[in-house]
DRENVOPA-158435 format. One line per 8 residues: number of its first residue (from 1); their letters; for each residue x, y, z of C-alpha. Coordinates in Angstrom, 1 decimal. Example, Ala and Ser with C-alpha at 12.3 -4.5 7.8 and 13.67 -1.06 7.14 Angstrom:
1	AS	12.3:-4.5:7.8  13.7:-1.1:7.1
# end
This chain:
1	XXXXXXXX	-11.0:-38.7:52.0  -14.3:-38.2:54.6  -13.9:-34.3:53.6  -13.9:-35.1:50.1  -16.6:-37.4:50.0  -18.5:-35.1:51.8  -17.6:-32.2:49.5  -19.1:-34.3:46.6
9	XXXXXXXX	-22.3:-35.3:48.3  -22.6:-31.3:49.1  -21.9:-30.3:45.2  -24.1:-33.2:43.6  -26.8:-32.0:46.2  -26.7:-28.7:45.4  -26.5:-29.4:41.5  -29.9:-31.4:42.0
17	XXXXXXXX	-31.4:-28.8:43.9  -30.2:-26.2:41.1  -31.9:-28.3:38.5  -34.9:-28.8:40.5  -35.5:-25.3:40.7  -34.8:-24.5:36.9  -37.6:-27.1:36.2  -39.9:-25.5:38.6
25	XXXXXXXX	-39.4:-22.0:37.4  -40.3:-23.2:33.9  -43.3:-25.1:34.5  -44.4:-22.2:36.9  -44.7:-19.8:34.2  -48.3:-19.1:33.6  -48.9:-19.5:29.5  -51.8:-18.1:27.5
33	XXXXXXXX	-52.8:-18.7:23.8  -54.8:-15.9:22.4  -55.7:-16.3:18.8  -58.1:-15.1:15.9  -59.7:-17.5:13.1  -61.7:-16.4:10.4  -62.6:-19.2:8.4  -65.4:-21.9:9.0
41	XXXXXXXX	-62.4:-24.8:8.9  -60.6:-23.0:11.8  -57.1:-23.2:10.7  -55.7:-21.0:13.3  -58.1:-22.1:15.9  -57.0:-25.9:15.1  -53.6:-24.8:15.6  -54.2:-22.8:18.9
49	XXXXXXXX	-56.1:-25.8:20.4  -53.0:-28.2:19.5  -50.8:-25.3:21.3  -53.2:-25.3:24.2  -52.9:-29.3:24.7  -49.0:-29.6:24.3  -48.4:-26.8:26.7  -51.7:-26.7:28.9
57	XXXXXXXX	-51.9:-23.2:28.5  -55.0:-20.9:29.0  -56.9:-20.0:25.5  -58.6:-16.9:24.7  -60.3:-16.5:21.2  -60.4:-12.7:19.8  -63.6:-12.1:18.4  -64.4:-8.9:16.5
65	XXXXXXXX	-67.8:-6.9:17.7  -68.5:-6.9:13.7  -67.4:-10.3:12.2  -65.8:-10.6:9.1  -68.0:-11.1:5.9  -68.1:-14.9:5.4  -67.8:-14.6:1.6  -63.9:-14.9:1.0
73	XXXXXXXX	-63.7:-12.1:-1.6  -65.5:-10.0:0.2  -63.3:-10.8:3.4  -60.3:-10.1:1.5  -61.3:-6.6:0.3  -62.1:-5.6:3.7  -59.0:-6.7:5.6  -57.1:-4.9:2.7
81	XXXXXXXX	-58.2:-1.7:3.6  -58.0:-2.2:7.0  -54.5:-3.4:7.0  -53.6:-0.4:4.6  -55.2:2.4:7.2  -54.2:0.9:10.1  -57.5:0.1:11.3  -57.9:-1.9:14.6
89	XXXXXXXX	-61.7:-3.3:14.9  -63.6:-3.3:17.9  -63.0:-6.6:19.9  -65.3:-8.8:22.1  -64.1:-10.0:26.0  -61.0:-9.3:27.7  -58.4:-11.6:29.3  -58.9:-11.4:33.0
97	XXXXXXXX	-55.6:-11.2:35.0  -53.5:-10.6:32.0  -50.6:-9.5:34.0  -50.3:-12.9:35.8  -49.3:-14.3:32.1  -45.6:-14.8:31.2  -45.8:-16.5:28.1  -48.4:-15.5:25.3
105	XXXXXXXX	-48.8:-17.5:22.2  -50.3:-15.0:19.4  -52.2:-16.9:16.4  -53.3:-15.0:13.7  -54.2:-16.1:9.7  -51.7:-14.4:7.5  -53.7:-11.6:5.8  -52.1:-9.6:3.5
113	XXXXXXXX	-48.6:-10.9:4.5  -49.1:-9.6:8.4  -51.4:-10.2:11.1  -55.2:-10.1:11.1  -56.5:-6.5:12.3  -58.4:-8.1:15.3  -54.8:-9.3:16.7  -53.6:-6.2:16.3
121	XXXXXXXX	-56.3:-4.8:18.1  -55.8:-7.2:21.0  -51.9:-6.6:20.9  -52.3:-3.1:21.3  -54.7:-3.3:24.2  -52.3:-4.7:26.5  -49.2:-4.2:28.3  -46.7:-7.2:26.9
129	XXXXXXXX	-43.5:-5.5:28.9  -41.7:-8.5:30.0  -43.5:-11.0:28.4  -42.6:-13.8:26.2  -44.4:-13.7:22.8  -44.6:-16.7:20.3  -46.3:-15.8:17.6  -48.1:-18.5:15.1
137	XXXXXXXX	-49.7:-18.1:11.3  -51.7:-19.8:9.2  -51.2:-19.2:5.9  -51.3:-20.8:2.3  -48.2:-20.0:0.9  -46.9:-16.5:2.5  -45.5:-18.2:5.4  -44.8:-15.5:8.6
145	XXXXXXXX	-44.5:-12.4:6.1  -44.4:-9.3:7.9  -46.2:-10.6:11.0  -43.1:-10.7:13.0  -42.4:-6.9:12.3  -45.9:-5.8:12.9  -46.0:-7.5:16.6  -42.6:-6.1:17.2
153	XXXXXXXX	-44.0:-2.8:16.6  -47.2:-3.3:18.9  -45.2:-4.9:21.7  -41.8:-3.2:21.7  -41.1:-4.4:25.3  -41.8:-7.9:24.9  -39.3:-10.5:24.6  -40.5:-12.0:21.0
161	XXXXXXXX	-39.1:-15.5:20.3  -39.2:-17.3:16.9  -42.5:-17.2:15.1  -44.2:-20.9:13.7  -45.7:-20.6:10.3  -48.4:-23.8:9.8  -49.3:-23.9:5.9  -53.4:-24.8:5.7
169	XXXXXXXX	-52.8:-28.4:4.4  -50.1:-28.8:7.1  -52.9:-28.0:10.0  -54.5:-31.2:10.8  -50.6:-32.6:11.8  -48.8:-30.0:13.1  -48.2:-31.5:16.3  -44.3:-32.3:15.8
177	XXXXXXXX	-43.8:-28.9:14.2  -45.4:-27.3:17.2  -43.3:-29.7:19.8  -40.0:-28.8:17.6  -41.0:-24.9:17.9  -41.7:-25.3:21.6  -38.6:-27.1:22.6  -36.6:-24.7:20.1
185	XXXXX	-38.2:-21.6:22.2  -37.4:-23.0:25.6  -40.8:-23.9:26.2  -40.7:-27.9:26.6  -37.6:-30.0:26.9
# end
């Protein structure tokens, strides 16, 4: 009887240690939110901030050296030309110690059904091998479009998880969708 009790106690302790180790390894993953936001209303910036708040991740804003036109129609024309020609504009700054991050949240407005060119520049500038990428896109009605394919092409060695499309009008109240997305992707319990 004592042997049985001792065995059950040992198994219970090992199980508890295993759960604690798994929880620690999840919490030890270093996270980074990177995003590009064009408009003054900052929809993608807003969602990026909500993800940072929900995860405690570090954050980095992608800023092109040459800003896009503030006029919407001019910006749309320029974006179309850049996307069609696979142009990657120069961006400011860089992420220090990028290799230390395990999980990267990648945010972009949906331009012509894909990621904005500054995001493509960022993704092609770093080695994402072995990293988890969680894309999020702000949009009017186009959801993720072809953004997942674009990210997979630029980061073929990354573990790219399901993306989160947030419609422009839903941005201020995206918290529940973000929490569900994080849970579905194993980031939060």
